[in-house]
Each structure stands twice: as C-alpha cells, then as structure tokens.
C-alpha positions as CSV (number, residue, x, y, z in Angstrom):
1,M,-62.4,55.7,-24.0
2,D,-62.5,52.9,-26.6
3,L,-66.2,52.2,-27.1
4,G,-65.4,48.7,-28.4
5,I,-67.6,49.0,-31.5
6,R,-65.1,49.6,-34.3
7,G,-66.1,47.5,-37.3
8,K,-69.8,47.5,-36.3
9,R,-72.4,48.8,-38.7
10,A,-75.1,51.3,-38.0
11,L,-78.2,52.8,-39.6
12,V,-78.7,56.5,-38.5
13,C,-81.9,58.1,-39.7
14,A,-82.3,61.8,-40.5
15,S,-78.6,62.1,-40.4
16,S,-77.7,64.8,-42.9
17,K,-77.9,67.5,-40.2
18,G,-78.7,68.3,-36.6
19,L,-78.8,65.6,-33.9
20,G,-78.8,62.8,-36.4
21,L,-75.6,64.0,-38.0
22,G,-74.1,64.4,-34.5
23,C,-74.9,60.7,-33.8
24,A,-73.5,59.6,-37.2
25,E,-70.3,61.5,-36.7
26,A,-69.7,60.2,-33.2
27,L,-70.2,56.6,-34.4
28,A,-68.0,57.2,-37.4
29,E,-65.3,58.5,-35.0
30,A,-65.6,55.3,-33.1
31,G,-65.0,53.3,-36.2
32,V,-68.5,52.3,-37.1
33,D,-69.6,51.9,-40.7
34,L,-72.7,53.8,-41.6
35,V,-76.0,53.7,-43.5
36,M,-77.1,57.3,-43.5
37,N,-80.6,58.4,-44.4
38,A,-82.3,61.7,-45.1
39,R,-84.7,63.1,-47.6
40,G,-82.4,65.8,-49.1
41,V,-79.9,64.2,-51.5
42,D,-77.3,67.0,-51.7
43,A,-76.8,67.5,-48.0
44,L,-76.9,63.8,-47.3
45,E,-74.3,63.0,-50.0
46,A,-72.0,65.8,-48.8
47,E,-72.0,64.7,-45.2
48,A,-71.6,61.1,-46.1
49,A,-68.5,62.0,-48.2
50,R,-67.1,64.1,-45.3
51,L,-67.4,61.3,-42.8
52,R,-65.9,58.8,-45.2
53,S,-62.9,61.1,-45.8
54,T,-62.5,62.2,-42.2
55,Y,-62.9,58.8,-40.4
56,G,-62.1,56.2,-43.0
57,V,-65.3,54.3,-42.5
58,D,-67.7,52.9,-45.1
59,V,-70.7,55.1,-45.5
60,Q,-73.8,54.3,-47.7
61,A,-76.2,57.2,-48.3
62,V,-79.9,56.4,-48.9
63,A,-82.0,59.4,-49.7
64,C,-85.8,58.8,-49.3
65,D,-88.8,59.6,-47.1
66,V,-88.9,56.9,-44.5
67,T,-92.5,57.7,-43.6
68,T,-93.6,56.0,-46.9
69,S,-93.7,52.3,-47.3
70,D,-91.3,52.6,-50.4
71,G,-88.8,54.6,-48.4
72,Q,-88.9,52.2,-45.5
73,A,-88.3,49.2,-47.8
74,K,-85.4,51.0,-49.4
75,V,-83.7,51.8,-46.1
76,I,-84.4,48.4,-44.6
77,E,-82.8,46.7,-47.6
78,A,-79.7,48.8,-47.3
79,A,-79.5,48.3,-43.6
80,R,-80.0,44.5,-43.3
81,G,-77.6,43.0,-40.8
82,V,-76.8,46.3,-39.0
83,D,-75.6,46.1,-35.4
84,I,-76.9,49.5,-34.4
85,L,-80.1,51.4,-35.2
86,V,-80.5,55.1,-34.4
87,N,-84.1,56.2,-35.0
88,N,-84.6,59.9,-35.6
89,A,-87.1,62.2,-37.2
90,G,-87.9,65.9,-37.1
91,G,-90.7,66.9,-34.9
92,P,-94.2,67.9,-36.1
93,P,-95.1,71.6,-36.2
94,P,-96.1,73.4,-33.0
95,G,-99.6,74.7,-32.4
96,M,-102.5,74.7,-30.1
97,W,-104.8,71.8,-29.1
98,S,-107.6,73.2,-31.2
99,D,-105.4,73.4,-34.4
100,W,-104.9,69.7,-35.1
101,D,-107.2,67.2,-36.8
102,R,-107.0,63.5,-37.4
103,D,-104.7,63.9,-40.4
104,D,-102.2,65.9,-38.4
105,F,-102.0,63.2,-35.7
106,I,-101.6,60.5,-38.4
107,K,-98.6,62.3,-39.9
108,A,-97.1,62.7,-36.4
109,L,-97.6,59.1,-35.6
110,D,-96.2,58.0,-38.9
111,A,-93.0,60.0,-38.5
112,N,-92.4,59.8,-34.7
113,M,-93.9,56.5,-33.7
114,L,-94.8,54.0,-36.5
115,T,-91.6,54.5,-38.6
116,P,-89.2,53.8,-35.7
117,I,-91.3,50.8,-34.8
118,A,-91.2,49.5,-38.4
119,F,-87.4,49.7,-38.4
120,M,-87.1,48.0,-35.0
121,K,-89.4,45.1,-36.2
122,A,-87.3,44.7,-39.4
123,L,-83.8,44.9,-37.9
124,L,-84.1,43.5,-34.3
125,P,-84.3,39.9,-35.3
126,A,-80.8,39.8,-37.0
127,M,-79.4,41.6,-33.9
128,M,-81.0,39.0,-31.6
129,D,-79.6,36.1,-33.8
130,K,-76.1,37.6,-33.4
131,G,-76.5,38.1,-29.7
132,W,-75.6,41.8,-29.8
133,G,-77.3,45.0,-30.9
134,R,-78.1,48.5,-29.9
135,V,-81.1,50.7,-30.6
136,V,-81.2,54.4,-29.7
137,N,-84.5,56.3,-30.3
138,I,-84.2,60.1,-30.3
139,T,-87.4,61.3,-28.8
140,S,-87.9,64.5,-26.8
141,Q,-87.8,66.0,-23.3
142,S,-91.6,66.4,-23.8
143,V,-91.9,62.7,-23.1
144,R,-91.0,63.4,-19.4
145,A,-92.7,66.8,-19.2
146,P,-95.2,67.8,-21.9
147,I,-94.7,71.0,-23.8
148,A,-98.1,72.5,-24.5
149,V,-97.4,73.8,-28.0
150,L,-95.9,70.5,-29.1
151,G,-98.9,68.4,-28.5
152,L,-98.4,66.3,-31.7
153,S,-94.9,65.5,-30.6
154,N,-96.0,64.8,-27.0
155,A,-98.5,62.3,-28.2
156,A,-96.5,60.4,-30.8
157,R,-93.2,60.3,-29.0
158,T,-94.9,59.1,-25.8
159,G,-96.5,56.4,-27.7
160,L,-93.1,55.2,-29.0
161,T,-91.8,55.4,-25.4
162,G,-94.5,53.0,-24.2
163,Y,-93.7,50.6,-27.0
164,V,-90.0,50.6,-26.2
165,A,-90.6,50.1,-22.5
166,G,-92.0,46.7,-23.1
167,T,-89.9,45.7,-26.1
168,A,-86.6,46.6,-24.5
169,R,-87.2,44.0,-21.8
170,Q,-88.1,41.3,-24.3
171,V,-85.0,41.6,-26.4
172,A,-82.5,42.3,-23.6
173,P,-81.9,38.6,-22.9
174,H,-80.6,38.3,-26.5
175,G,-77.9,40.9,-25.9
176,V,-79.9,43.7,-27.6
177,N,-80.3,47.0,-25.7
178,I,-82.9,49.6,-26.6
179,N,-82.8,53.1,-25.0
180,N,-84.2,56.5,-25.7
181,L,-82.4,59.9,-25.8
182,L,-84.6,62.9,-24.8
183,P,-83.1,66.1,-26.2
184,G,-84.0,69.5,-24.9
185,I,-83.1,72.5,-27.0
186,H,-80.0,72.1,-29.1
187,A,-78.4,74.4,-31.7
188,T,-80.1,72.9,-34.7
189,D,-82.5,73.9,-37.5
190,R,-85.4,72.8,-35.3
191,A,-84.4,75.3,-32.6
192,D,-84.1,78.0,-35.2
193,A,-87.6,77.3,-36.4
194,L,-89.0,77.4,-32.9
195,D,-87.2,80.6,-32.1
196,S,-88.3,82.2,-35.3
197,G,-91.9,81.4,-34.4
198,V,-91.5,83.0,-31.0
199,A,-89.8,86.0,-32.6
200,T,-92.7,86.5,-35.0
201,Q,-95.3,86.1,-32.3
202,Q,-93.7,88.4,-29.9
203,S,-92.3,90.9,-32.4
204,I,-88.7,90.5,-31.2
205,S,-85.5,89.5,-33.0
206,I,-84.5,85.8,-33.2
207,D,-81.5,86.6,-31.1
208,E,-83.7,87.9,-28.4
209,A,-86.0,84.9,-28.6
210,R,-82.9,82.6,-28.4
211,A,-81.6,84.5,-25.4
212,A,-84.9,84.3,-23.6
213,R,-85.1,80.5,-24.2
214,A,-81.5,80.0,-23.1
215,A,-82.3,81.9,-19.8
216,T,-84.8,79.2,-18.9
217,I,-82.2,76.4,-19.1
218,P,-80.1,76.0,-16.0
219,A,-77.0,75.4,-18.2
220,R,-77.8,78.8,-19.8
221,R,-77.1,77.6,-23.3
222,Y,-78.3,75.3,-26.0
223,G,-76.8,71.9,-26.4
224,T,-74.5,71.0,-29.3
225,R,-74.9,68.1,-31.7
226,A,-71.4,66.9,-30.8
227,E,-72.2,66.3,-27.2
228,F,-75.5,64.8,-28.1
229,G,-73.8,62.5,-30.6
230,A,-71.2,61.5,-28.0
231,T,-74.0,60.3,-25.6
232,C,-75.6,58.3,-28.4
233,A,-72.3,56.6,-29.2
234,F,-71.8,55.7,-25.6
235,L,-75.2,54.1,-25.4
236,C,-74.2,52.1,-28.5
237,S,-70.9,51.0,-26.8
238,Q,-69.9,47.8,-25.2
239,Q,-69.7,49.6,-21.9
240,A,-73.4,50.4,-22.0
241,G,-74.5,46.8,-22.0
242,F,-76.4,47.0,-18.7
243,I,-78.5,50.0,-19.7
244,V,-81.9,48.8,-20.8
245,G,-85.1,50.6,-21.6
246,Q,-84.0,54.0,-20.2
247,N,-85.1,57.5,-21.1
248,I,-82.1,59.8,-20.8
249,L,-82.6,63.5,-20.7
250,L,-80.1,65.8,-22.5
251,D,-81.6,69.2,-21.7
252,G,-79.2,71.2,-19.7
253,G,-81.4,70.7,-16.6
254,A,-84.5,72.3,-18.2
255,T,-86.9,69.6,-17.2
256,N,-87.6,70.2,-13.5
257,L,-87.8,66.7,-12.1
258,T,-86.4,65.0,-9.0
259,M,-86.2,61.6,-10.6
C-alpha cells in the first residue's frame, strides 16, 4: 500500500532504538524525511546514517534530553514545519505504590506527559496552517488496564491520554489527526529490563522470565518493533484521515477487554 506521505517530514522522539526506531524506519521506508532524537549520540548517529543509506531520505539527528527546556528548544527548532510528530519516551522505573515520592512523579510527568504536550503545542499550529498533520503518541497498554508495578507510568500516560482526548477533537477540523498507540510487551530493551527484574526477584533465568511473560499473551510472543512501526506509519498515512483521538492497543491480546 502506498501510504501517500512520501516527501513529508517527521519528528520521531527516542528513535535510536526500540519502538521509536521501528516508527522511524517505517516512515523512512514510506519516503518520509526525518528528524530523529535520542540522548545517546553514537547510537542515534549510527541509525540515522543507516536510514539515510537504506531509504534515501533526509535524516537530521538531534541528540539531547528532551525533558529539559534546552533539549526541547533544540528539537523544536530542528523540527519546525514538520508534518508528522511521533512522541515517544522510555517508561519510568517499576516499583510499589509506597516507593514513590513527589520527585518520582514529577520526573514521570516530565518525560511521559509534559514533554509530549510541549511538542504538540509547538508543532501543531504549523500543521493546522497547512491543513494537514499527524501526531502519534506512544503510550502504554496500562492506559487501558493499569499495571500495578508501573504506577508512575499509569499516572503520567493516562494524563497525556486525557489531554489528547480533548485536543484531538479541537484540531481535527484543520486536517490534523492525533492518535495514541498503546504497546504491550515488545522485544526491546525495556522488555529486557522488566524481565531482568522478574528474574532477579524470582531467582530464575531471564529466558524463563521471558517465557513466563510470553505465556500470558494470547499471541504467545512479544511484539516486534517492525510491526509496531508499520502501525505507526499507517496512522500517519493519507488513508488514516478519519481516525481521530483513538487509543489503539498493540499487545497481542494481553489486555482482556471486550471493547
């Protein structure tokens, strides 16, 4: 399928690895020029060079911490006029409700709620002026069904979801669509970190922890960054113009919901 977005330009946050890289690669394959962001310079530059070479698109790499005001300003300046925004950030650490204090919540809110909002506020007006734009926020399956040990993520990402629910309806008349992708477990560094934690707690190997988690997923496997990226690219496509303010689960059926 031709997604109809060749020649568009996208900002993809946290795109040197994992789900962000999957999104960046799928957009590059569709002919979209990229602004890629991550904190680690080496990995970011390496992936930017690979995507340039493989897909023949223009790729600008901006290495910085977007939870800081300086980092946000740097990325926003590089991304002015983009047609597509993919907001993404690693989740806060797991724990129990009694572990977290105010500073922990502020860090989670900065990374997983306030930074995506800052990018939307900065970049949506130009999309609205052009009469076309796409925003995809990568959140979590915990938005639909909370995961107890991910309370920081539950709180911050649900806050972002509430903000998007109203904002998406306000910008849709201008040809700008905002939607959220809710990943379950995918084969990324984040999954490795969670499985390592379980392995340590239960005195089992990481392979055993991974197998046990996969057994709880109806698809009986972890997702891949490629299939996640393909879904993101579709939401950014011309064909997705009637999808507004939706929360789309990619979790292999793990979230047990009727609707």
